[in-house]
ROKOL-148779 format. One record per atom (N, C-alpha, C): x, y, z. Coordinates in steps of 0.05 Angstrom, whole numbers, plus 5000, padded with zeros to 4 digits. Example, Ala and Ser with C-alpha at 12.3 -4.5 7.8 and 13.67 -1.06 7.14 Angstrom:
<rs>
526448865156524649105156526449345156525749555142527349795143525850015157
</rs>
This chain:
<rs>
213166512800210466512796210166692764212266962770212067142748212766942728214866712717215266532704213466432698212866342711210166072702208066342690207066522695205466672681206166722650209766762651210866822626210066522604210766292608209966042599208466032593206066122615202666062590202066262584204066502579203166622563203866562528206366502530208166372508206166172495205665892519203665752508201565792491200566032502198066102490198566222465200266362460201266472437202266242421203366082418203765842407200965752393199165682420196765602408195265772392194865972395193966162371194766212351198366182345199066152319198065902300197965632320197665422304193665522297192965602315189265592303189465832279191265982279191066242257192766022232193965892230194365682209192465552199191165422216188965202222187665312199186465592213184065712197184665772169187265922163188365982137187165802126188765462126187565232115185965262099184265142126181665162111180565272100180765572108179765782086179865732068182265682055182965642028182765382013181965182024180364962017178464962006176365122034174265112033173365332000174865442000174465721979174965611945177665471946178865211931176065091916174364951931172464791927170864971907169865121929167065261924167865411895170765521886171265641872170265391836171265121845171664981823168564881817166864881836164464701838162464981826163465191823161665361816162565481790165865391780166665501756164865321734164365011755163564901731160364901727159065021747156765051743155165221731156465421732156665641717157565481683159165431679159565331653157965151640156364991665154564781646152264981638151265171657148665411663148865481625151665581627151765701597151965621578153065421579152465221554149565131547148565111573145265101571143465191559144565551560142465711549142265791527145765731524146565841489145065631476145565341482144365111467141365181463140965241484137565281479136065491466138065731465136865891450137665841418139865701414140565671387139065471376138265251391136165121387132965261375131865431396129965561390129865701361131665951361132265971333132165931318133765631311133265421287131065351272130265331305127065161300125665471279125265641293124165881289124665931256127665931254127965961219127465681206126865471213126165291198122665291193121865381214119165511208118765531197119665771192119466011159120365881132122865661134123065641109121465341097120165231127117965071116115065181105114765421113112865551100112765641072115965771062116165761034116465571021117165381024117765091016115064981006113564981033111464961026109765110999109665361006108165490983109565440956111265440955113665360921111365100923112664900930111164650916109064690915106864840924103964810927103464910898105165100882104565180863106065020838107464850839108364730827106064660803104164540810101964420793101064610780100564800780099465070768101365170741104565150751105465190733105864960705105764740716106164490696102864500682101264650691098364680678098264850658099565050661100665380651102165420634104265190634106565270614106265280592103865260565103865230551102665540547102265690564100565970568102466120577104366250563106466390581105466620591103666750580102467040594101666970616100466670620098866570659101566600672104066560666105566450693105566740706105566930695106167230716103767160742102167090727099867140756100366880772101066620766102166520793104466610811105966720796108566890807107467160832105567280817103467440833102167340853100867080851099566970874100966870898102966790886104566690907106666920931107067110917107667380932105567400948103467490935101067610943099467410974099567210968099167051002100366901010103066991000104766931025107467181033106867291062107667541062111367501069111667251081115367181080115767221054114167191028116067171003114967430998117867540994118167900980117767880938119367580934119467640902119067370889118467260866118366940860117867030831119066870815118766730784118366490769117266510745117266190733119266160711121066180717124466210689123665930686123765930646122565760622125965630626126465380613128465300606129465290575127865230559127565250532127265430515125465590537125766020524126666180544127066360545128466650547125566810566124666650585121966810594122566790628122366990636121466920672120667160685117867200677115767370694116767360718117167600731118667580757116667830776114467800790113268000817114167960833114568240858115568310875113568470889114368460916112568640943114668870944113069110934114269410939112169590961113569560980111969710996109269690998108069390997104569331000103769300975105169430954103969460921105069190905103969030891105868760881106268910851108668930846109969000824110968710805110168810779111668520761114168650739114968450731117468480712118168320695120768280691121767990676125168060683125867710692128767760686129767680674128367570649129767520622130667760614132667880616133968220599136368120600136968210573140568250560142968230595141968460607144268450627143768300648142468180656141467960666140367680662143267470661141967200641142167040672138767040667138266800692139366570694139766330666140766110670143366060669144366250686147066210689146666290718144566340736144366360764144366200779145466170806145465980820142765860831140766020832138765930835137265780820137865860791137265680766138165420763140665390760143265210755143164950778141665010800142764900825140164700821138264780825135664620825135164370808136264510780136064320759138164090760140464140776142163910775142363720793141763850812140663660834137163500837135563630817133863560811131263590839132163830859130463810874130664080884128664140914129264410923131564500933132364800929135064840933134865180946135665160965136165440974139265560973139265820965141965930942142766080961145066100960147266250974145766530979145166731003144667081003146667220983144567440970145767520946143967780946145468050928143668250934142668220901139968250903138768280876137868510863139968610842140468810831137968750811136668600797134968530775132768550781132068430805128868370818127768530834128168420861127568600889129468870897132468870889134169080898133768980918135368800943134668780959137068530972138368460995138968250994137268001009138567780999135467520987136667270996135967150999136366830992133666680972134166580957131566460938131966180945128866100946128865880947127365790923128765520902127365390877127065130874124965060859124764820852123664780818125864570809124964510782122264290779120664450754119064440745118864200725117763970723117463760705115363720681115363600670112863580649112463290646109863220640109062910657111662680648112762710623115062570627117662620638117462730649119562820679121862920660121963090647123863330629122963590647125263740656125563990669124164190647122264380652121164500632121364840651121864790674121765070688122465080718123565250727124565350751122365520767121265510789119765560800120165690832121765960843121966010857120766250873121866280900121066490919123366610935123266910930124767040946124667160972126467100993126667131018128767351034127267571041128667761037130567641076132567811079134667681101133467941120131868141119131068251140130068161169128068021159127167821180128767831199130367551183132367371203134967511214135367811205136967991221135368121243132568161243131668291266130968051293130767701277130067571298132667441309135367371297137067381307138467571333137467871320138968081333137268041356134768001362132867901386133867811410136167641400137667391421139067531433138667541461140367741476140467501501142467301502142867151522144567231540146767381544148267611554148667901543149368021553149568311546150868391527153368241529155468321510155868181491154468001483154667771461152867861438154167651415153867721391152267551376151067531356150767201341151667321313151067121294152667071261151066881248149866921231149966701214150966651198151666431183153766401169152166221149152466281121151566141098153865791093153065621075154565341071156865441055157265621044160165791034162265991058160365941086162366131096162066311103160166511083158966771075157966811102157767151118156467331138154767301119152567271137149267271133148067561151147967521173147667671188149867751208149767971224151167971239151668331254150868371280150368691281153568811281155468741264157668931245156468991220155469111216154169151181156869161164158969201166161669221160161768951148161568701160161768461155159568281135157068391141155268221126155868241098155968081085155767971058158668151045160568151056162968231056164868091057165067971086166967801101166267491094167867401092167667051104168167041134166766781134167666661171170866591169171866511144174966441148175766721150175266921140177067231128176467371159174667251178174267391197176067231226176666941217177566651238181166851240182166901212185266991206185567161224183067361224184567721252184367541279184967271279185167231314187367191320187967101344190767131352192666851354190966661342192166401336191066231314192666091296192365981272191165851283190565661309188965521309184965521314184865831318182865791319181665781289182265841271181465811240180565561239182465291243181665051236179364981256178965091277176664991292174165181282174565391277171765491272170365321243172765341221171565201197170264851201171764741229170264541226168164461243168464621264165764731277163464811269163464961243161365021229159364891211161864691202161964501183160864221186160764241226160863971231157663941232155264021232152863931226151163981260152964021277151263981305151864181323150164121340150764341370154264291385154964611382157264551405158664771416161164711425162065031436165665031434166065211429169065251424170365561440172865631443173365811445176065831424174766171426177866301410178266581422181166621405182066901426182567091394181067361404181367511385181667821399184067901384185068271405185668111428186567981441187167851468184867931482182367831472180667801485179367461479178967321514177767011500174767031492173566891469170766831468170666501473167466501480166766361481164266311452164666071437162966081413160665781413158865911410156665711412154965691390154765441375154365411342152765211352150965191317148864981323147665031281146964871276145564811239143664891243142164991221139965011210139164831188137464671197136764411179136164541146137064311131135764381100137264561085138164741100139665011084143065021091144464801108146464821109148265051122146465231133146765441148147965411166149065581187150465571216149365811233148865771262148466011276150965991302150766191308154166251326153166381342154166381372152766511390156566571410158666851397159366881414158667101440161166981455161067051489163667081501163167371516166367471526167067251546168167151555169066991578168167141595169067311592168367501626165067591623163267591608161067571605159967351628160767121615160566861631161266841665163966981669165166791684165967161701165667291703166267591704164967641737162767451740161267521768162767341796163967051774165266871794167767051804168867171776172067181791172067491804169667591804169267801828168767721849167567451859166667291876169167211893171067081877172966981878174567191895175367451881176767611900175967791921173167791917171967871940172667621971172167401963172367191985175267211990177867211968179667301979180067471993178967731993178867982014178367872030176367742042174567632060177067512079177367292064179767152082182067312086182367432082184967592093184167792115181468002113180368012125179367792158179067632149178167322168181667252189182867232180184867172186186467512196186067702194186967912209184567882236182467892230181167852250180967652268182267322257182267182279185467252299187167362280190167402298188567692321187167902316186668062329185468012360183367782347181967612366183467392383185367362376187467202392188667412407189067512391191367772407189467912433187767862423185168052455183967822473184967662464183067432487185467502510187167442507188867452539187367682551187267932533187468242551183668252555182468082543180068002547179967902576180667652576180067472599180467662622182767792621183267942644181168222655180168312631178868522631174968372642174968072634172567892634172667932681174967882684175467802705174268092732176468252704176368442722172068592731170668552702168168642698167268382723167068152722165367962743165768072762168268182777169268182799166968542803166368682785165769002784162868912786161868672773158668552779157368572803159768282810158868232841158568342862160268662862160468872869157169032867156869082844154169232835152969152843152268782844150168672854149368682890152468662899152468692923150769062927152369182924150769412924148169542920147469392899144469392898142569262921143168992929142268912954142069072973144569192983144769462999143169643004142169712970140769962957137569842964136869632956134069532971132769522993136069433010135569443046135169603050136069863046135370133051132770263047132670163014129770263004127170153025127869913030126069803038124569863065128269943068127170063103125170293109126270413089124870703091120970703088120470443076117370383079117070253102114170283119112270083147113969873135114669673147115069443140114169173169113969313195112169223217108969093213108568853219106068913214105168683242103568753256101669053256102969213261102669443244104469783252103169843281101169733286100469843315097969683327099769583344099369313359096969313384098069603394096069703418093269873396093269803386090670023374088969773364086069813374084369653353082369793338082170023333081070153313081670233285084370033281085470023249086869773242086869743216087469443212088869453191091669453183093069463164095369283152095669263129097569093119099569193091101169143093102069283064104569013050105869073033107268863020107969122991111369032978111969142963114068992937113768912919115168742910116368782882118968912885120469072855120968922842119668982811120968842785123468832794125268952796128268912789128768962822132368962819132868962858132369122866131169392853131569682869128369722841125569902860124170072844123070232848121370322844120570522835117370582852116070422862112870442871114170452915111670622921112070772950109070672962108470592987107070683002107570783039106670913044107771043080103871043088105371063114103271173132103571163166102871393170103071393204100171493217100571523242098571683246099871953264098172103269097772323286095772503289095472583316092672683323090072533322090372253329088972063326088072063290088972153274089072043248091571943236089571793215091971553190092171763168095571783167095671963145097671773128095771763109097271413089097671583058098571383042099071483021100471193005100271212972101371002958102071142928104471002911105471192893105971052873106771002843108070992828110771202818112071112810114971322798114471222774114671372750115371242730118371122718118370962707120470762696120770612712123770412719124170332737127270332748127870142758131470012768131570312793134870432788135370512812134570862808134070992778133171242781130271272792128371132784125571052797126371042834128270912834128070792867128771112884130571302862131371562882129571692886127871722868125271902861123671872879122971512883121471382900122371572931124471522930125371612961125871792968125872032954124172372945121972332955121172202949118272252945116572162971117272042981116971883017118072103030120272143025121072383050119772583047118272733021116773023027114472923030113472703029110472683041110872653070112972613076112572453106113172873115114972943107115473303115113373493113112173423091109273573084106873513102106873253103103973233118103973263155107173193155107873323188105273523202105873703183104274043189101374043168101873843150098773953132096773723138093673823135092273583150090573513120090373723105089573713083090873543049089273393049091073123025091473342998089973452991089973682972092573782977092173952995094874173006097574003005097673763015099973583012100673502987099373442967099673382941100573592924098573872933100174082916102274162922104074202947106674192961108174022941107873822948109273602939109873572907107873662891108173742865109473952855110074252873110774392864112874292877113974232891117074212887118574062872117373792861117873602847118373702823116073862815116174002787119074212788119574312804121374542812124574352798125074132801127574022803126973712793125373722775125173492755126073532728128373582728130873562695130173242682129773042704129772802692126572732673124872922685121872892673119572642674120972612701120372342714117372442737116372292740114572452745112772152764110072202792109672012805106672022808105371812801102471742815101971752846100071892850100271852880097471852889096071722912094471782915093871882955092972032964094172072987091672073005091171993030088372053051089271983075087372253084088072263122085172183129085071973142084371723162082871853187080772023193079772173220079071803231081371683252079671363274078471443285077271783293075971783318072371753298072371753278069871853266070271553241071871473230071671413202071171653171071771793184071272133158074272083146074671993123076372023103076072203078078172453090079672623063081972483045081372503021083372393001083972552979085672542965086472652940087972402919087472412894088772252874090372442859092172282840093472422834094872192814092572212785093672032773093671742775092571702798094171372805090771192800091470952804089570782801087470862823084970882821082170802833082970602860083370652894082370392905079870282902079570082913077469972914076269922952073670022952071970032986070869792985072169583002070569403013067669413037065869333034064469453055064369203071063169193093062168973106060368823101058168883087056568653080057368493051060368593049061468413022061168622994060268842997059868942968062369122965062869062935065269162927065769432903066969632902066369832881069370022879070270112857072170272864070770542870073870612883072570972902072471142876070371312880069671522865072571752870073971712844075571912855075972092817077172342830078072532799080572452804081172422773084972262764086472562768085572752759087773052765090672872750092873022748095073022742096872902767098572732747100872592764102372852780104172702797105672962813108473002791109973222794112073272778111773332751108773402743108773472716109373742709107573912731108274222724107674322748108874562754108374682778105374842779105074902798102075002801099174892791099174612798096674532777094974442801092674512795090074442820088374212830089374112852087873802855085073882871084173682865082273662880081073562904080473582923079973412943077373272951077172942955074472872959074372822989071672652998072372573018068572383021068872163044067871963046067471873075066271633089064571683108065771333109066971173114068370893119065770703138064970523134063870343149065970273182064370163197065870033209066069713198068269593196068669323193069169373154068769593146069969603118072469733115073069613083076369683090076869873059079669943061079770093030083069923023082669832987085169642983086569882966088269882968089970102946092169962927092869992906094669812901095869982876098169842866099370012839098969832814099369982799098869822765099469592763102669412770103969252773102069052782098769042788096668862806095568832775093869012764091069032744093868932725095169022718097069042689098968752691098768542710100168392702099868172687102968112676101967932647102767672649100867512642101667132639103167142607104166852609104766852575103966912555100766962557099667002535099567242524100267482551100367692543097267862557096367672567093167772579094267902605092468132608093468272633091268202654092168162684090168042702087668192712088268482708085068692698083168692716081468862719080768992746077968772744076968622733075068372739076068212753079368112745079967892770080867982799081568242802081668422812079168452838077068432834074968552844074268152854074367932842073267792846076667672864078767742855079867682888080367762909078368032915078568162936075368022957075667952975074467912993073767993021071168053028069768203049071268013080070668223093071267983119074367913131075167913112078767853115079867943129082467903142083668123152085768273137087268513144088868653127091468383111092868343128093968143121093367973100091167813106089967573091088267703059087867863064086668033050089068133025091268223043093368253015094568013001094767833022095367483007093767382988091467452997088967242973090367432945090267652949090367792920092767782905095367782926098367762910098467402899096767322923098067022908095366912885093167062876091667062849093467102827094267382841096067502817098767302803099267182831101766972821100866752801098966622811098366412805097866492767096566692768095566862734097266832724100067022737102767072719103766752710104766582738105666322728108766372724109166352692112966282686113666542680111066742675112267052662113167132674115467292666116767432691115767712694115867822723114667982732116068252717112968432698114068592677114468902699113368912717112369252739112469182762113269332777113169332807110569222820110069092843107469062857108469202887106369292887104769382911102369472917101769362946098569332959098769432989096869672992095969723021092669783018092269553045089869503055089069533083087569813086086969853114083569873119083869723141080569643148079969893182078370023178076870253196075570063219076769933242075869773259074269893285074070153287072770303316069870283320069070133337066970053337065370303353066570483370067070653381066370983370066370883347066671203334064971363334065871603339063971843345061771963316059971933325057572093301058772393297059872393266061272653267061772703235060172883224060772903195062773173193064773153169065473343154065273393121067073693131066173763099068073963093069573943068071774243070071474353039072374513040071974743018074874903015075774842992078974992999078575292975079075432981078575662961081075852958083275972933084276162929084176422941085676692949084676922966083777072937082376982925081177162916078077172913077677452912074777442926072177422902074177382882071877222860069677012862071976822878070476552887068976502917068376812930066076812942064176622949063176682921059776542911060676232925062476072909062475862919061875782955062476012971063275972991059575873005057976022994054475933000054075762996054975562961054375342962054775162991057075153006058475083013056875023037056175193054054875353079052075183067051275183048047975123042048074733049050574753032050774443037050874353070051974473080052374383110050574463120049174633123046074693132044274463136044874313112042574183099043973933121045573813117046873623132045773613154045773973169044973923202041873963209040874013185037974043186037174283200039374493185038474843192036474953178034675093191032975283174034475483152032475563137033575763121034376033142032476143158034376413170036976293183036976093199040076013211042975963185041475863166042775833135044176093137042076303132043976593122044176713136043876663158046876803186048776673188048776343180051876143182053276353158051476293137052876373110054776683112052576963122053777203134056377163152056077063172058877073186060476913175060576623168062676553143063676783118061476893112062577093090064877333100063077423124066277573139067777513147068777323152070577243166072277033137071876983114072776893098074077133077072277243078072777623056075577683070075277723103076777843123080377733116080577393109083077313102083477373073081977353057082677373026083977653026082177893036083378133035086278243053086778113071088578233088091078003095090577733090092177403095094577533084094477543059097077453039098177643020099777803023100378053011099678172979098978262975097678412946099478302917097678182903098777972883100077712885099977662915100977352914098577232917099176922902097976702904098076512935094376532945094676342976091476182979091776083002088875873003088675893022085675913028083575903049081775613049083175443072081875183076080275283097076675173091074175203111074274903114073774843140073274633155070574553161068374463154066074483175066274153189065674163208064773943233062573903239060273683235058473703249058473443262056773493299056473313316052873383329053173183350050673153351049673503368050773623379049973873387051774073381053374073364054674263352055774303321056374463312056774683282059074753281061674693277064874873287065574923254067075153254067775243226069875293229072375183220075375253218076175343200076475643193078375773175081675783181081675583165085875623165087475693137089075893145091075993118093876123127095476093105098576053113099976253111097576583110098476893106100776933132100677193132101977303163100577323175100577313209099377293232096977543232095077503241092377663247090677423267089977673285087777593297085377773305083877583280081877913276079477843312080477713330078077763355079677943378083377993362083578213383082678543367081378563361078878743342078078853365077479113375075179263397073279233386070779113412068479143404067679413397066179353375065179603357062479693381061979983377059680143389058180233366055880063372053080103354051680363370052180503390050980703401051580973381054481003374054981153360054281283328053281503324052381563295054081483276054181283248055381323233057981523233057681733233059181963231061381913242060681843268062381833294064481573297063381473283063181083291066181033279069080923279071280973275070880713254072280663234072280413213073380223226072579953216072379753227071479533250071379383260070379243282067079123272065879223262063679083250063778833241065278783230065378463217064878333239067378263256067378073275065478133300064378333305061478453322060178263306059378263282057678123268057677803277059977743270061577423272060677383308060977493324060677463360057977463362056677523342053377643355051977313339052977203319051276933301052576743320055476693324056176573337056376513366056176263368056676163401059576223414061276053398064276133408066776283379067776383390069676463374072276523381073676343367077776363382078876313358081876373368083976443338086176383359088576203337090176113348092076143326095276153333097076073308098875843315098475673296100275403306101075263275103375183272105875093250105075293230105475583235105575833215103375803203100575733213097775753198096076023229094676063207091576263226090776103232088676053251086375833257084675923268082276063255079276213262077775973270076475973283074975763292071875843297069775773303067375913299065275643307064175723336062975473345059875533333057175433334055375443332053375183350052175333368050475043382048274953372047874683370045474663360043774503373041074613382038774513399038374173389
</rs>
């Protein structure tokens, strides 16, 4: 078996090496093809850019020369007309310079006479002089001889005119003939090469490229290297190149009269030379671009591709090497995944076993109908509900833990256990939530909180006491079909901070009416269009007269139809309670909870007045009851709790047809006010012992007074019989 595994390993290794070889060859072939095509594209693109720029520059130069030639030819007739009046020739030159900004100087040089008036532009001012001097023999100058020889306009080689404009220029000159066709003068226009230098210098096809303009004789007219301008010919420059063939190539290319390109090597660096002619002047434009300027990026790209190929090969080797290891790890991960899934199923079973799931929960009772369901968004969730009956009261709650998954499920389990523990000896929803909140806040290191609605329903009367901690308001369903959200005070969720004051509320439920409790997984359920189910759809889904089971199924079915194929985004929990006791005793309850602070006593008077109004008592009886309650409650505030500590005093009023009962409870130290001896009111004030008058007053106002200690609480009951 072991040898078989080794053979399989060797086979996998050979296969891996073959795969690496194939990948290397494929990568190399791909890069070569890409490099060739990229090189070709760059070469075509650079030729196009350079040739386009050279053609544009040549057209610009030609346009300037056309302007000069036209201006000169248009003044030939003036020379013919004024040739006999030598003094008027200067005006022709002056007008030619004045009307044409490109022309910096002009002369009318006579053939048979030594007359050559010259005008030039000097800083915007037209000045006049003569070229007919002993130092300057104009009749032997190129600009004078060449047009007479060829009989047409002629552009001279660039020169520095020391006798005229004192600048680097070129001259366009045309012969002027008389009526018989005999040459009588030469009309010229001097053009400064400064504009040409600026024009050529502005051409920047590539950052490191440079341009040159070469005359027909090879004289360098324009060049960024000032030491070469009018001091070197292009042939002399070519001699400095690294190979002799460059000289022949340069001369051949520049004299071809066509646009093209060539390569030269100068001081160890290869340059691409792009060239083209300037029509009518026999000048040549040339653009020199370092090879690295054109192909530098592709060379860098080639190096980068090579590095990436090497890294890719190394990566492939590492991947193949780790594949065998990863396959073994994958098998282990798969086994662990299956184990975790199994454990999560067990955890879900345990979590579901913590909430009541047998319905109907109390088949022997006819006074209540209940059904609930919980659907986690994941294997385990953070929603909870719970209920049980104690002392003919239904204690119930519904809650939603912030977050999802295992952490939320753990908080859910703790919260449910705390509800069972605290409500086992507390009848007030307010005190149940207060105790749970203080306990959760002390150990809430994960900063998770719980929204909860807690209620206590007296099944003998239908009186519901409830307290809300940031949860959704339940829906009250009346027997006649009316539906409305229960009036709840939001309060803060449980676990946010200790010492929070929760407010308790109460209502009387109607026989046949129901209370629909839910988590936000219902109203915030989303469909594929991210629309929420919402409160209005929830109200439409709830129907009066349905059993608890049918009510829950109706609402959850509507939610499922609305969500359709969209994934469940949150836990869904629903609890529906119907009060069905047709023999319910008519009884009204009211509660008031005070802190052991004497400053809260004024609230007691308002409470007594509200209770007396409900019991239809007169003003005198109301004042007597208020006096008795104030004595009893003040006694608890003053003596039940240690000085400086905070405690609660719970006052419950129960109104029936024949009696009014007040139950005052506290969790302070044991104290029986009825054990105090009867006060002897026949004695004088000086002889009467301190104390005893308060309980004496209470006993005289109330019909029954008794005390008991139960579940760690003092319970002081006062009963007033009603006529």
